[in-house]
N, CA, C and O atoms as a GROMACS GRO file, in nm:
protein
  492
    1MET      N    1   0.061  -0.098  -0.026
    1MET     CA    2   0.031   0.004   0.010
    1MET      C    3   0.095   0.114   0.005
    1MET      O    4   0.057   0.203   0.080
    2PRO      N    5   0.224   0.141  -0.094
    2PRO     CA    6   0.277   0.294  -0.052
    2PRO      C    7   0.204   0.381  -0.143
    2PRO      O    8   0.152   0.358  -0.252
    3ASN      N    9   0.212   0.501  -0.060
    3ASN     CA   10   0.147   0.581  -0.100
    3ASN      C   11  -0.013   0.634  -0.066
    3ASN      O   12  -0.074   0.738  -0.089
    4THR      N   13  -0.038   0.533  -0.015
    4THR     CA   14  -0.142   0.553   0.062
    4THR      C   15  -0.098   0.696   0.212
    4THR      O   16   0.004   0.734   0.270
    5THR      N   17  -0.274   0.737   0.219
    5THR     CA   18  -0.213   0.876   0.284
    5THR      C   19  -0.342   0.836   0.335
    5THR      O   20  -0.437   0.813   0.260
    6ILE      N   21  -0.350   0.823   0.516
    6ILE     CA   22  -0.404   0.835   0.618
    6ILE      C   23  -0.426   0.960   0.655
    6ILE      O   24  -0.327   1.033   0.642
    7ILE      N   25  -0.552   1.027   0.709
    7ILE     CA   26  -0.547   1.147   0.802
    7ILE      C   27  -0.669   1.135   0.901
    7ILE      O   28  -0.787   1.100   0.895
    8GLY      N   29  -0.552   1.196   1.023
    8GLY     CA   30  -0.675   1.127   1.152
    8GLY      C   31  -0.657   1.251   1.216
    8GLY      O   32  -0.587   1.344   1.177
    9VAL      N   33  -0.728   1.243   1.322
    9VAL     CA   34  -0.620   1.298   1.501
    9VAL      C   35  -0.598   1.270   1.629
    9VAL      O   36  -0.659   1.205   1.714
   10VAL      N   37  -0.502   1.330   1.627
   10VAL     CA   38  -0.395   1.232   1.752
   10VAL      C   39  -0.487   1.216   1.873
   10VAL      O   40  -0.546   1.315   1.915
   11LYS      N   41  -0.504   1.090   1.933
   11LYS     CA   42  -0.594   1.047   2.077
   11LYS      C   43  -0.490   1.011   2.158
   11LYS      O   44  -0.396   0.938   2.127
   12GLU      N   45  -0.511   1.073   2.278
   12GLU     CA   46  -0.415   1.051   2.402
   12GLU      C   47  -0.415   0.820   2.424
   12GLU      O   48  -0.505   0.737   2.438
   13GLY      N   49  -0.260   0.812   2.415
   13GLY     CA   50  -0.271   0.661   2.481
   13GLY      C   51  -0.246   0.635   2.552
   13GLY      O   52  -0.309   0.693   2.640
   14LYS      N   53  -0.149   0.544   2.604
   14LYS     CA   54  -0.104   0.455   2.734
   14LYS      C   55   0.090   0.526   2.738
   14LYS      O   56   0.193   0.466   2.771
   15LYS      N   57   0.081   0.595   2.716
   15LYS     CA   58   0.246   0.660   2.706
   15LYS      C   59   0.341   0.572   2.660
   15LYS      O   60   0.462   0.592   2.674
   16LEU      N   61   0.288   0.463   2.601
   16LEU     CA   62   0.376   0.313   2.593
   16LEU      C   63   0.498   0.287   2.530
   16LEU      O   64   0.602   0.221   2.532
   17GLY      N   65   0.420   0.390   2.460
   17GLY     CA   66   0.552   0.434   2.359
   17GLY      C   67   0.681   0.528   2.394
   17GLY      O   68   0.796   0.496   2.364
   18THR      N   69   0.657   0.613   2.440
   18THR     CA   70   0.706   0.730   2.536
   18THR      C   71   0.799   0.618   2.586
   18THR      O   72   0.898   0.604   2.515
   19GLU      N   73   0.789   0.504   2.730
   19GLU     CA   74   0.832   0.457   2.823
   19GLU      C   75   0.918   0.411   2.737
   19GLU      O   76   1.031   0.384   2.778
   20LEU      N   77   0.877   0.388   2.574
   20LEU     CA   78   1.022   0.233   2.531
   20LEU      C   79   1.115   0.360   2.460
   20LEU      O   80   1.210   0.302   2.407
   21GLY      N   81   1.124   0.465   2.442
   21GLY     CA   82   1.159   0.568   2.384
   21GLY      C   83   1.169   0.615   2.254
   21GLY      O   84   1.269   0.664   2.202
   22PHE      N   85   1.049   0.595   2.201
   22PHE     CA   86   0.944   0.548   2.050
   22PHE      C   87   0.822   0.646   2.093
   22PHE      O   88   0.716   0.586   2.111
   23PRO      N   89   0.818   0.806   2.114
   23PRO     CA   90   0.677   0.835   2.142
   23PRO      C   91   0.630   0.842   2.041
   23PRO      O   92   0.683   0.898   1.944
   24THR      N   93   0.472   0.764   2.042
   24THR     CA   94   0.401   0.771   1.935
   24THR      C   95   0.249   0.894   1.959
   24THR      O   96   0.216   0.957   2.060
   25ALA      N   97   0.190   0.890   1.832
   25ALA     CA   98   0.138   0.993   1.795
   25ALA      C   99  -0.018   0.842   1.781
   25ALA      O  100   0.046   0.750   1.728
   26ASN      N  101  -0.115   0.806   1.795
   26ASN     CA  102  -0.215   0.754   1.811
   26ASN      C  103  -0.336   0.765   1.727
   26ASN      O  104  -0.412   0.862   1.728
   27ILE      N  105  -0.347   0.687   1.672
   27ILE     CA  106  -0.495   0.726   1.555
   27ILE      C  107  -0.588   0.606   1.516
   27ILE      O  108  -0.561   0.508   1.445
   28ALA      N  109  -0.711   0.641   1.584
   28ALA     CA  110  -0.792   0.480   1.568
   28ALA      C  111  -0.823   0.427   1.428
   28ALA      O  112  -0.892   0.493   1.349
   29ILE      N  113  -0.785   0.340   1.406
   29ILE     CA  114  -0.847   0.356   1.254
   29ILE      C  115  -0.938   0.196   1.319
   29ILE      O  116  -0.919   0.121   1.415
   30ASP      N  117  -1.056   0.200   1.190
   30ASP     CA  118  -1.152   0.059   1.196
   30ASP      C  119  -1.080  -0.020   1.084
   30ASP      O  120  -0.982   0.012   1.017
   31ASN      N  121  -1.179  -0.164   1.081
   31ASN     CA  122  -1.126  -0.274   1.030
   31ASN      C  123  -1.174  -0.260   0.900
   31ASN      O  124  -1.168  -0.324   0.796
   32LEU      N  125  -1.224  -0.153   0.940
   32LEU     CA  126  -1.252  -0.144   0.726
   32LEU      C  127  -1.200  -0.096   0.628
   32LEU      O  128  -1.227  -0.099   0.508
   33VAL      N  129  -1.062  -0.015   0.734
   33VAL     CA  130  -0.932   0.071   0.586
   33VAL      C  131  -0.837  -0.042   0.589
   33VAL      O  132  -0.750  -0.070   0.672
   34LYS      N  133  -0.887  -0.119   0.444
   34LYS     CA  134  -0.759  -0.207   0.413
   34LYS      C  135  -0.628  -0.184   0.399
   34LYS      O  136  -0.587  -0.154   0.286
   35ILE      N  137  -0.556  -0.191   0.485
   35ILE     CA  138  -0.415  -0.163   0.471
   35ILE      C  139  -0.333  -0.274   0.595
   35ILE      O  140  -0.371  -0.338   0.692
   36GLU      N  141  -0.238  -0.257   0.544
   36GLU     CA  142  -0.237  -0.467   0.561
   36GLU      C  143  -0.120  -0.380   0.708
   36GLU      O  144  -0.026  -0.300   0.715
   37ASN      N  145  -0.188  -0.447   0.782
   37ASN     CA  146  -0.099  -0.418   0.923
   37ASN      C  147   0.051  -0.461   0.920
   37ASN      O  148   0.100  -0.555   0.857
   38GLY      N  149   0.102  -0.390   0.986
   38GLY     CA  150   0.281  -0.394   1.044
   38GLY      C  151   0.337  -0.302   1.006
   38GLY      O  152   0.258  -0.212   0.979
   39VAL      N  153   0.493  -0.263   0.979
   39VAL     CA  154   0.547  -0.121   0.996
   39VAL      C  155   0.606  -0.116   0.840
   39VAL      O  156   0.626  -0.188   0.743
   40TYR      N  157   0.621   0.055   0.897
   40TYR     CA  158   0.592   0.124   0.792
   40TYR      C  159   0.677   0.268   0.802
   40TYR      O  160   0.671   0.324   0.912
   41ALA      N  161   0.758   0.336   0.694
   41ALA     CA  162   0.808   0.391   0.673
   41ALA      C  163   0.758   0.541   0.613
   41ALA      O  164   0.757   0.559   0.492
   42ILE      N  165   0.725   0.630   0.690
   42ILE     CA  166   0.622   0.720   0.684
   42ILE      C  167   0.684   0.865   0.637
   42ILE      O  168   0.787   0.912   0.687
   43ARG      N  169   0.596   0.935   0.521
   43ARG     CA  170   0.580   1.099   0.570
   43ARG      C  171   0.514   1.118   0.640
   43ARG      O  172   0.420   1.042   0.660
   44ILE      N  173   0.537   1.244   0.721
   44ILE     CA  174   0.366   1.344   0.798
   44ILE      C  175   0.370   1.411   0.778
   44ILE      O  176   0.475   1.464   0.745
   45HIS      N  177   0.212   1.494   0.782
   45HIS     CA  178   0.191   1.638   0.738
   45HIS      C  179   0.169   1.693   0.821
   45HIS      O  180   0.068   1.647   0.872
   46LEU      N  181   0.213   1.793   0.884
   46LEU     CA  182   0.138   1.797   1.037
   46LEU      C  183   0.204   1.973   1.077
   46LEU      O  184   0.322   2.003   1.099
   47ASP      N  185   0.091   2.057   1.074
   47ASP     CA  186   0.064   2.233   1.121
   47ASP      C  187   0.187   2.319   0.982
   47ASP      O  188   0.272   2.407   0.990
   48GLY      N  189   0.119   2.214   0.837
   48GLY     CA  190   0.222   2.311   0.747
   48GLY      C  191   0.350   2.272   0.741
   48GLY      O  192   0.420   2.352   0.679
   49PHE      N  193   0.416   2.158   0.790
   49PHE     CA  194   0.558   2.123   0.796
   49PHE      C  195   0.515   1.959   0.714
   49PHE      O  196   0.411   1.903   0.682
   50ASN      N  197   0.643   1.932   0.706
   50ASN     CA  198   0.682   1.811   0.661
   50ASN      C  199   0.775   1.735   0.767
   50ASN      O  200   0.869   1.777   0.835
   51TYR      N  201   0.727   1.632   0.759
   51TYR     CA  202   0.843   1.520   0.913
   51TYR      C  203   0.809   1.365   0.806
   51TYR      O  204   0.718   1.340   0.727
   52LYS      N  205   0.951   1.268   0.861
   52LYS     CA  206   0.974   1.151   0.823
   52LYS      C  207   0.948   1.083   0.987
   52LYS      O  208   0.951   1.123   1.103
   53GLY      N  209   0.924   0.960   0.914
   53GLY     CA  210   0.890   0.823   1.041
   53GLY      C  211   0.871   0.705   1.032
   53GLY      O  212   0.893   0.673   0.916
   54MET      N  213   0.839   0.612   1.098
   54MET     CA  214   0.798   0.513   1.083
   54MET      C  215   0.651   0.489   1.173
   54MET      O  216   0.608   0.559   1.265
   55ALA      N  217   0.586   0.354   1.106
   55ALA     CA  218   0.491   0.404   1.215
   55ALA      C  219   0.387   0.252   1.177
   55ALA      O  220   0.383   0.189   1.071
   56ASN      N  221   0.314   0.227   1.298
   56ASN     CA  222   0.260   0.044   1.338
   56ASN      C  223   0.121   0.036   1.275
   56ASN      O  224   0.063   0.145   1.280
   57ILE      N  225   0.078  -0.022   1.241
   57ILE     CA  226  -0.092  -0.010   1.187
   57ILE      C  227  -0.120  -0.187   1.248
   57ILE      O  228  -0.098  -0.288   1.181
   58GLY      N  229  -0.168  -0.183   1.374
   58GLY     CA  230  -0.170  -0.273   1.407
   58GLY      C  231  -0.284  -0.327   1.550
   58GLY      O  232  -0.378  -0.248   1.561
   59TYR      N  233  -0.287  -0.407   1.620
   59TYR     CA  234  -0.297  -0.442   1.755
   59TYR      C  235  -0.253  -0.436   1.866
   59TYR      O  236  -0.315  -0.456   1.970
   60ARG      N  237  -0.068  -0.389   1.846
   60ARG     CA  238   0.041  -0.372   1.942
   60ARG      C  239   0.061  -0.545   2.013
   60ARG      O  240   0.107  -0.554   2.126
   61PRO      N  241   0.029  -0.654   1.948
   61PRO     CA  242   0.020  -0.736   2.046
   61PRO      C  243   0.140  -0.813   2.114
   61PRO      O  244   0.139  -0.928   2.158
   62THR      N  245   0.284  -0.687   2.110
   62THR     CA  246   0.381  -0.744   2.243
   62THR      C  247   0.293  -0.675   2.333
   62THR      O  248   0.289  -0.743   2.436
   63VAL      N  249   0.190  -0.530   2.352
   63VAL     CA  250   0.206  -0.479   2.518
   63VAL      C  251   0.072  -0.473   2.508
   63VAL      O  252   0.019  -0.396   2.588
   64ASP      N  253  -0.001  -0.532   2.432
   64ASP     CA  254  -0.128  -0.443   2.437
   64ASP      C  255  -0.218  -0.605   2.411
   64ASP      O  256  -0.282  -0.646   2.508
   65ASN      N  257  -0.218  -0.684   2.290
   65ASN     CA  258  -0.284  -0.807   2.228
   65ASN      C  259  -0.442  -0.763   2.249
   65ASN      O  260  -0.535  -0.839   2.276
   66GLY      N  261  -0.446  -0.626   2.230
   66GLY     CA  262  -0.620  -0.552   2.250
   66GLY      C  263  -0.672  -0.558   2.119
   66GLY      O  264  -0.618  -0.610   2.021
   67THR      N  265  -0.797  -0.493   2.128
   67THR     CA  266  -0.922  -0.558   2.051
   67THR      C  267  -0.904  -0.387   1.942
   67THR      O  268  -0.925  -0.360   1.823
   68GLU      N  269  -0.873  -0.333   2.024
   68GLU     CA  270  -0.877  -0.213   1.848
   68GLU      C  271  -0.720  -0.130   1.775
   68GLU      O  272  -0.624  -0.065   1.819
   69ARG      N  273  -0.767  -0.179   1.649
   69ARG     CA  274  -0.644  -0.148   1.548
   69ARG      C  275  -0.602  -0.016   1.584
   69ARG      O  276  -0.701   0.041   1.630
   70LEU      N  277  -0.501   0.062   1.587
   70LEU     CA  278  -0.428   0.197   1.604
   70LEU      C  279  -0.322   0.170   1.448
   70LEU      O  280  -0.306   0.063   1.391
   71LEU      N  281  -0.262   0.306   1.409
   71LEU     CA  282  -0.256   0.354   1.366
   71LEU      C  283  -0.077   0.460   1.460
   71LEU      O  284  -0.079   0.581   1.481
   72GLU      N  285   0.000   0.402   1.481
   72GLU     CA  286   0.062   0.467   1.658
   72GLU      C  287   0.205   0.522   1.492
   72GLU      O  288   0.230   0.459   1.389
   73VAL      N  289   0.254   0.642   1.538
   73VAL     CA  290   0.323   0.707   1.424
   73VAL      C  291   0.395   0.773   1.569
   73VAL      O  292   0.336   0.801   1.674
   74HIS      N  293   0.548   0.790   1.536
   74HIS     CA  294   0.719   0.809   1.603
   74HIS      C  295   0.706   0.922   1.456
   74HIS      O  296   0.678   0.881   1.344
   75ILE      N  297   0.721   1.004   1.476
   75ILE     CA  298   0.823   1.121   1.373
   75ILE      C  299   0.936   1.152   1.452
   75ILE      O  300   0.944   1.191   1.569
   76PHE      N  301   1.029   1.127   1.361
   76PHE     CA  302   1.168   1.152   1.364
   76PHE      C  303   1.193   1.298   1.427
   76PHE      O  304   1.140   1.401   1.385
   77ASP      N  305   1.276   1.289   1.526
   77ASP     CA  306   1.340   1.389   1.548
   77ASP      C  307   1.221   1.537   1.607
   77ASP      O  308   1.250   1.657   1.601
   78TYR      N  309   1.083   1.475   1.663
   78TYR     CA  310   0.988   1.551   1.703
   78TYR      C  311   0.992   1.565   1.795
   78TYR      O  312   1.047   1.470   1.852
   79SER      N  313   0.950   1.670   1.881
   79SER     CA  314   0.914   1.694   2.030
   79SER      C  315   0.831   1.790   2.022
   79SER      O  316   0.865   1.895   1.966
   80GLY      N  317   0.692   1.774   2.082
   80GLY     CA  318   0.576   1.831   2.111
   80GLY      C  319   0.479   1.800   2.136
   80GLY      O  320   0.472   1.678   2.151
   81GLN      N  321   0.365   1.863   2.154
   81GLN     CA  322   0.238   1.769   2.251
   81GLN      C  323   0.115   1.787   2.095
   81GLN      O  324   0.063   1.885   2.042
   82LEU      N  325   0.110   1.660   2.070
   82LEU     CA  326  -0.018   1.623   1.930
   82LEU      C  327  -0.161   1.593   1.925
   82LEU      O  328  -0.246   1.577   1.837
   83TYR      N  329  -0.154   1.591   2.054
   83TYR     CA  330  -0.309   1.551   2.071
   83TYR      C  331  -0.402   1.613   2.033
   83TYR      O  332  -0.389   1.727   2.076
   84GLY      N  333  -0.497   1.602   1.973
   84GLY     CA  334  -0.614   1.661   1.911
   84GLY      C  335  -0.590   1.734   1.764
   84GLY      O  336  -0.676   1.782   1.691
   85LYS      N  337  -0.466   1.728   1.746
   85LYS     CA  338  -0.435   1.773   1.601
   85LYS      C  339  -0.471   1.661   1.530
   85LYS      O  340  -0.495   1.543   1.556
   86LYS      N  341  -0.464   1.754   1.402
   86LYS     CA  342  -0.490   1.654   1.255
   86LYS      C  343  -0.381   1.658   1.165
   86LYS      O  344  -0.328   1.748   1.100
   87ILE      N  345  -0.354   1.494   1.182
   87ILE     CA  346  -0.201   1.450   1.080
   87ILE      C  347  -0.225   1.413   0.959
   87ILE      O  348  -0.345   1.402   0.935
   88ALA      N  349  -0.131   1.382   0.847
   88ALA     CA  350  -0.194   1.315   0.716
   88ALA      C  351  -0.058   1.254   0.714
   88ALA      O  352   0.046   1.316   0.689
   89VAL      N  353  -0.069   1.114   0.744
   89VAL     CA  354   0.004   1.021   0.740
   89VAL      C  355   0.058   0.974   0.589
   89VAL      O  356  -0.043   0.939   0.528
   90THR      N  357   0.137   0.964   0.531
   90THR     CA  358   0.124   0.923   0.415
   90THR      C  359   0.265   0.769   0.393
   90THR      O  360   0.382   0.784   0.357
   91LEU      N  361   0.182   0.614   0.437
   91LEU     CA  362   0.252   0.535   0.400
   91LEU      C  363   0.399   0.508   0.316
   91LEU      O  364   0.355   0.484   0.203
   92CYS      N  365   0.473   0.502   0.311
   92CYS     CA  366   0.572   0.497   0.136
   92CYS      C  367   0.648   0.378   0.131
   92CYS      O  368   0.692   0.322   0.031
   93HIS      N  369   0.663   0.330   0.305
   93HIS     CA  370   0.746   0.159   0.238
   93HIS      C  371   0.724   0.127   0.313
   93HIS      O  372   0.716   0.191   0.418
   94TYR      N  373   0.696  -0.028   0.295
   94TYR     CA  374   0.676  -0.165   0.396
   94TYR      C  375   0.795  -0.196   0.484
   94TYR      O  376   0.912  -0.210   0.445
   95LEU      N  377   0.764  -0.203   0.566
   95LEU     CA  378   0.978  -0.221   0.646
   95LEU      C  379   0.922  -0.466   0.704
   95LEU      O  380   0.981  -0.569   0.674
   96ARG      N  381   0.801  -0.444   0.782
   96ARG     CA  382   0.785  -0.558   0.800
   96ARG      C  383   0.676  -0.592   0.900
   96ARG      O  384   0.642  -0.516   0.990
   97ASP      N  385   0.615  -0.730   0.874
   97ASP     CA  386   0.471  -0.740   0.956
   97ASP      C  387   0.486  -0.709   1.077
   97ASP      O  388   0.595  -0.683   1.127
   98GLU      N  389   0.365  -0.708   1.143
   98GLU     CA  390   0.348  -0.641   1.302
   98GLU      C  391   0.343  -0.808   1.361
   98GLU      O  392   0.242  -0.860   1.313
   99LYS      N  393   0.440  -0.934   1.472
   99LYS     CA  394   0.463  -0.976   1.504
   99LYS      C  395   0.478  -0.913   1.669
   99LYS      O  396   0.508  -0.808   1.725
  100LYS      N  397   0.430  -1.064   1.704
  100LYS     CA  398   0.436  -1.023   1.888
  100LYS      C  399   0.568  -1.126   1.908
  100LYS      O  400   0.613  -1.228   1.855
  101PHE      N  401   0.609  -1.013   2.046
  101PHE     CA  402   0.804  -1.023   2.078
  101PHE      C  403   0.793  -1.084   2.198
  101PHE      O  404   0.720  -1.026   2.279
  102ALA      N  405   0.842  -1.180   2.232
  102ALA     CA  406   0.929  -1.203   2.350
  102ALA      C  407   0.899  -1.152   2.425
  102ALA      O  408   0.844  -1.193   2.527
  103SER      N  409   0.933  -1.020   2.387
  103SER     CA  410   0.974  -0.950   2.565
  103SER      C  411   1.014  -0.779   2.487
  103SER      O  412   1.085  -0.766   2.388
  104THR      N  413   0.961  -0.690   2.548
  104THR     CA  414   0.978  -0.589   2.534
  104THR      C  415   1.101  -0.508   2.496
  104THR      O  416   1.107  -0.407   2.425
  105ASP      N  417   1.220  -0.590   2.573
  105ASP     CA  418   1.302  -0.559   2.518
  105ASP      C  419   1.378  -0.572   2.360
  105ASP      O  420   1.453  -0.497   2.297
  106GLU      N  421   1.309  -0.730   2.328
  106GLU     CA  422   1.328  -0.779   2.164
  106GLU      C  423   1.273  -0.641   2.112
  106GLU      O  424   1.352  -0.571   2.049
  107LEU      N  425   1.174  -0.607   2.128
  107LEU     CA  426   1.071  -0.539   2.023
  107LEU      C  427   1.115  -0.338   2.018
  107LEU      O  428   1.084  -0.261   1.927
  108VAL      N  429   1.177  -0.310   2.122
  108VAL     CA  430   1.325  -0.169   2.079
  108VAL      C  431   1.365  -0.211   2.042
  108VAL      O  432   1.335  -0.175   1.928
  109ASP      N  433   1.499  -0.353   2.023
  109ASP     CA  434   1.567  -0.392   1.956
  109ASP      C  435   1.558  -0.392   1.840
  109ASP      O  436   1.653  -0.372   1.765
  110ALA      N  437   1.377  -0.427   1.784
  110ALA     CA  438   1.376  -0.433   1.636
  110ALA      C  439   1.302  -0.333   1.558
  110ALA      O  440   1.293  -0.329   1.435
  111MET      N  441   1.237  -0.236   1.664
  111MET     CA  442   1.211  -0.034   1.662
  111MET      C  443   1.363   0.012   1.662
  111MET      O  444   1.368   0.134   1.679
  112LYS      N  445   1.452  -0.028   1.654
  112LYS     CA  446   1.595   0.024   1.637
  112LYS      C  447   1.596  -0.004   1.531
  112LYS      O  448   1.565   0.089   1.457
  113GLU      N  449   1.621  -0.104   1.477
  113GLU     CA  450   1.640  -0.151   1.342
  113GLU      C  451   1.555  -0.082   1.168
  113GLU      O  452   1.592  -0.055   1.054
  114ASP      N  453   1.372  -0.080   1.286
  114ASP     CA  454   1.302  -0.026   1.194
  114ASP      C  455   1.343   0.088   1.126
  114ASP      O  456   1.353   0.111   1.006
  115GLU      N  457   1.371   0.175   1.259
  115GLU     CA  458   1.375   0.365   1.245
  115GLU      C  459   1.515   0.330   1.166
  115GLU      O  460   1.483   0.339   1.047
  116ARG      N  461   1.664   0.293   1.173
  116ARG     CA  462   1.766   0.265   1.064
  116ARG      C  463   1.693   0.259   0.923
  116ARG      O  464   1.709   0.338   0.830
  117LYS      N  465   1.611   0.148   0.927
  117LYS     CA  466   1.578   0.101   0.746
  117LYS      C  467   1.527   0.207   0.723
  117LYS      O  468   1.588   0.286   0.652
  118ALA      N  469   1.390   0.242   0.782
  118ALA     CA  470   1.349   0.382   0.766
  118ALA      C  471   1.358   0.512   0.679
  118ALA      O  472   1.314   0.568   0.579
  119ARG      N  473   1.472   0.524   0.816
  119ARG     CA  474   1.588   0.721   0.762
  119ARG      C  475   1.667   0.681   0.658
  119ARG      O  476   1.709   0.767   0.580
  120ALA      N  477   1.701   0.539   0.638
  120ALA     CA  478   1.766   0.517   0.538
  120ALA      C  479   1.664   0.504   0.401
  120ALA      O  480   1.687   0.583   0.308
  121LEU      N  481   1.576   0.427   0.390
  121LEU     CA  482   1.479   0.458   0.236
  121LEU      C  483   1.386   0.639   0.273
  121LEU      O  484   1.296   0.676   0.197
  122LEU      N  485   1.423   0.711   0.374
  122LEU     CA  486   1.313   0.782   0.301
  122LEU      C  487   1.446   0.925   0.322
  122LEU      O  488   1.436   1.032   0.384
  123ILE      N  489   1.560   0.868   0.244
  123ILE     CA  490   1.654   1.020   0.269
  123ILE      C  491   1.580   1.134   0.157
  123ILE      O  492   1.622   1.249   0.150
   0.00000   0.00000   0.00000
C-alpha cells in the first residue's frame, strides 16, 4: 500500500511508546481501512510542515494484545504536543509484519532496526 495517506486526529494513548523510547501519536483506524498491518516508513504532514517517521498499524500484540486497531506514528526528531491535532500520514515503504515479541527488549531492538531502515529509505 505504498503512498496511501491516512488522515486522523491524534488521541491520547497509554504512553507505552514514550516509556520504550519511541513516543507515538495514536490514531484509531477501524477494520474497514484495507491496509495491511505492519511497520511502515512514513511521511507526516502536520501544522504546515513535513516530517519523516515510522508507524505501526495493528493491535500491538507485544504490549497490549488488544482489540482496537491503531495507527501508531513515531515522528523522527520531533518533540511537541500532538493530542487533538489532525495529521496526514503517508505510508511510503512497508518494512515488516506486525509480530508479537517475547519481551519489550526484543521489541525495542526491532524498533531501532525499523528506524534505521526507515531513515535510509526516506532520504
